[in-house]
RODOGU-251408 format. One line per field, with one value per residue (C-alpha): residue number from 1; chain; x, y, z. Coordinates in pm, 1 decimal. Layout:
RODOGU-251408
k	c(NUM,...);
c	c(A,...);
x	c(X,...);
y	c(Y,...);
z	c(Z,...);
END
This chain:
RODOGU-251408
k	c(1,2,3,4,5,6,7,8,9,10,11,12,13,14,15,16,17,18,19,20,21,22,23,24,25,26,27,28,29,30,31,32,33,34,35,36,37,38,39,40,41,42,43,44,45,46,47,48,49,50,51,52,53,54,55,56,57,58,59,60,61,62,63,64,65,66,67,68,69,70,71,72,73,74,75,76,77,78,79,80,81,82,83,84,85,86,87,88,89,90,91,92,93,94,95,96,97,98,99,100,101,102,103,104,105,106,107,108,109,110,111,112,113,114,115,116,117,118,119,120,121,122,123,124,125,126,127,128,129,130,131,132,133,134,135,136,137,138,139,140,141,142,143,144,145,146,147,148,149,150,151,152,153,154,155,156,157,158,159,160,161,162,163,164,165);
c	c(A,A,A,A,A,A,A,A,A,A,A,A,A,A,A,A,A,A,A,A,A,A,A,A,A,A,A,A,A,A,A,A,A,A,A,A,A,A,A,A,A,A,A,A,A,A,A,A,A,A,A,A,A,A,A,A,A,A,A,A,A,A,A,A,A,A,A,A,A,A,A,A,A,A,A,A,A,A,A,A,A,A,A,A,A,A,A,A,A,A,A,A,A,A,A,A,A,A,A,A,A,A,A,A,A,A,A,A,A,A,A,A,A,A,A,A,A,A,A,A,A,A,A,A,A,A,A,A,A,A,A,A,A,A,A,A,A,A,A,A,A,A,A,A,A,A,A,A,A,A,A,A,A,A,A,A,A,A,A,A,A,A,A,A,A);
x	c(1527.3,1272.7,1043.9,709.5,366.4,63.8,-235.9,-559.4,-858.5,-1090.7,-884.1,-618.4,-243.3,-42.2,319.8,548.5,252.4,48.9,-279.2,-374.2,-699.4,-650.4,-856.5,-815.8,-935.8,-1303.8,-1258.3,-1147.4,-816.0,-724.4,-443.4,-537.9,-503.8,-575.7,-566.5,-882.3,-1040.4,-1004.4,-852.2,-561.1,-315.8,-215.7,146.4,463.6,481.7,810.7,811.2,1017.7,1059.4,864.9,714.5,562.1,408.9,672.9,433.4,186.8,375.2,721.2,882.7,811.0,1106.6,1190.8,1468.5,1322.6,1466.0,1250.0,1165.5,938.5,683.7,581.0,292.9,455.7,466.2,234.1,207.9,129.6,-162.7,-201.2,-108.0,-53.1,225.0,595.0,583.9,311.9,337.6,613.8,643.9,624.5,658.6,347.6,221.1,226.4,50.9,-76.1,-347.4,-211.8,-290.2,-147.5,58.9,9.2,-357.0,-608.7,-701.2,-453.9,-443.6,-96.2,53.8,255.4,267.8,486.5,502.3,475.0,659.9,367.7,410.2,736.5,1008.0,928.6,623.8,352.4,103.1,-247.4,-149.1,-213.0,-38.8,-1.9,-34.2,63.2,63.6,-96.5,-325.7,-680.5,-990.5,-1139.0,-1410.2,-1163.9,-1355.7,-1217.7,-924.6,-866.2,-643.5,-399.0,-347.7,-434.2,-373.3,-430.2,-136.6,-61.5,-65.4,136.3,402.5,408.0,438.6,718.1,901.7,886.5,1084.4,834.5,1003.1,723.0,351.7,230.1,-123.3,-334.6,-655.4);
y	c(-1311.7,-1291.0,-1590.9,-1411.2,-1565.5,-1402.9,-1338.5,-1288.9,-1099.3,-1399.6,-1581.7,-1775.0,-1777.5,-1904.3,-2008.1,-2231.3,-2366.5,-2461.3,-2296.2,-2253.1,-2128.1,-1824.8,-1584.8,-1210.2,-900.5,-843.4,-494.7,-637.8,-571.7,-203.3,14.8,285.6,73.6,251.5,139.5,-44.3,-74.6,-454.6,-443.3,-643.3,-401.6,-440.4,-443.1,-640.6,-758.7,-925.3,-1195.1,-1053.7,-1351.5,-1642.2,-1645.8,-1960.0,-2114.0,-2371.6,-2517.4,-2605.5,-2652.7,-2727.0,-2441.9,-2480.0,-2551.0,-2233.2,-1987.2,-1719.1,-1641.9,-1841.7,-1717.6,-1872.4,-1637.4,-1621.8,-1497.9,-1154.5,-1090.5,-844.4,-602.3,-232.2,-113.8,229.7,495.2,755.0,553.9,549.1,165.1,165.9,-134.9,-299.5,-611.4,-518.9,-676.7,-696.6,-536.6,-229.7,104.5,148.7,-38.0,-369.4,-725.9,-1035.2,-1269.3,-1547.6,-1620.7,-1864.4,-1978.9,-2119.3,-1826.9,-1712.9,-2053.4,-1973.8,-1605.6,-1418.5,-1038.3,-894.3,-589.7,-348.3,4.0,-78.1,98.2,364.9,336.1,588.2,645.8,532.9,344.9,3.3,-233.8,-601.0,-727.8,-1092.2,-1420.4,-1653.2,-1952.0,-1942.4,-2024.5,-2363.0,-2188.6,-1939.3,-1648.1,-1306.7,-1164.1,-816.0,-745.3,-1034.5,-1325.4,-1660.5,-2020.2,-2361.5,-2495.6,-2760.0,-2500.3,-2243.1,-2504.3,-2599.7,-2240.9,-2166.7,-2487.8,-2387.9,-2073.9,-1790.3,-1456.3,-1209.6,-1185.3,-980.7,-893.0,-801.7,-607.2);
z	c(-2858.1,-2576.4,-2536.0,-2542.0,-2497.8,-2659.2,-2434.8,-2626.0,-2481.1,-2509.7,-2246.9,-2433.8,-2381.5,-2679.2,-2639.6,-2846.1,-3044.3,-2736.9,-2634.9,-2269.1,-2117.8,-1892.7,-1685.9,-1733.0,-1552.5,-1478.9,-1628.3,-1961.6,-2134.7,-2150.7,-2276.5,-2022.9,-1706.1,-1375.1,-1012.5,-910.5,-1256.4,-1261.2,-1609.8,-1742.6,-1906.0,-2269.7,-2369.1,-2319.1,-1956.8,-1861.2,-1593.7,-1304.9,-1067.3,-923.0,-573.4,-426.8,-112.9,-18.5,240.3,-38.4,-367.0,-496.5,-685.5,-1057.8,-1283.7,-1470.6,-1547.6,-1319.0,-977.1,-734.1,-384.5,-120.8,34.0,396.4,607.6,635.7,258.7,89.9,-203.1,-162.9,-378.5,-219.4,-479.8,-205.7,-38.3,-142.1,-151.4,-419.0,-651.9,-452.3,-240.6,128.2,470.0,688.2,894.4,671.0,725.1,366.6,178.4,52.2,-33.0,130.1,-83.4,174.5,98.4,240.7,-110.5,-362.0,-608.8,-504.4,-432.2,-746.5,-838.9,-1087.2,-1061.2,-1411.5,-1535.3,-1526.3,-1389.4,-1219.6,-1420.4,-1314.4,-1090.3,-1181.8,-899.4,-991.2,-1307.5,-1153.2,-918.6,-832.3,-1188.9,-1163.1,-1346.9,-1091.8,-1043.7,-1176.1,-977.1,-1075.5,-1281.6,-1438.2,-1287.1,-1386.9,-1192.5,-1052.3,-1354.8,-1354.0,-1593.1,-1433.3,-1542.7,-1388.6,-1186.3,-1450.8,-1730.0,-1536.9,-1461.6,-1831.4,-1957.4,-1708.9,-1801.0,-2169.4,-2086.9,-2116.6,-2038.6,-2114.5,-2190.9,-2486.2,-2378.3,-2680.2,-2708.9);
END
């Protein structure tokens, strides 16, 4: 049985009887997610792997494959490019975001299984479980937790997020 956490639209993640505050997309939670709408997609989102900034944090204990990221890592968010919604190496000719950020948001980042099997152009990209800003400001469509809470959820064995509307 998959260890699935529930994500509620008011900004709570519930897993194994524990409740964690989380930030969600500034566009709300939507079943009809599209690129650039700032919405967190509804549905069952499996955790694919864990990426982390080894120069800033130790890799969290979890069952996911763990990979350090570097300054050359990015994610393509250009729906017109063949690399859309995939990790890329920088520099890259298409629109993208850097995974190696100046802030701490992607010090621990987990790509979620949204629009990746198969990729549908324009349906949304770069949907991650990552670190929240100190004030839990809305994300661009991701689910974000504090570092302490993200480490706890990963250590408890979460395998997927069930994002509810």
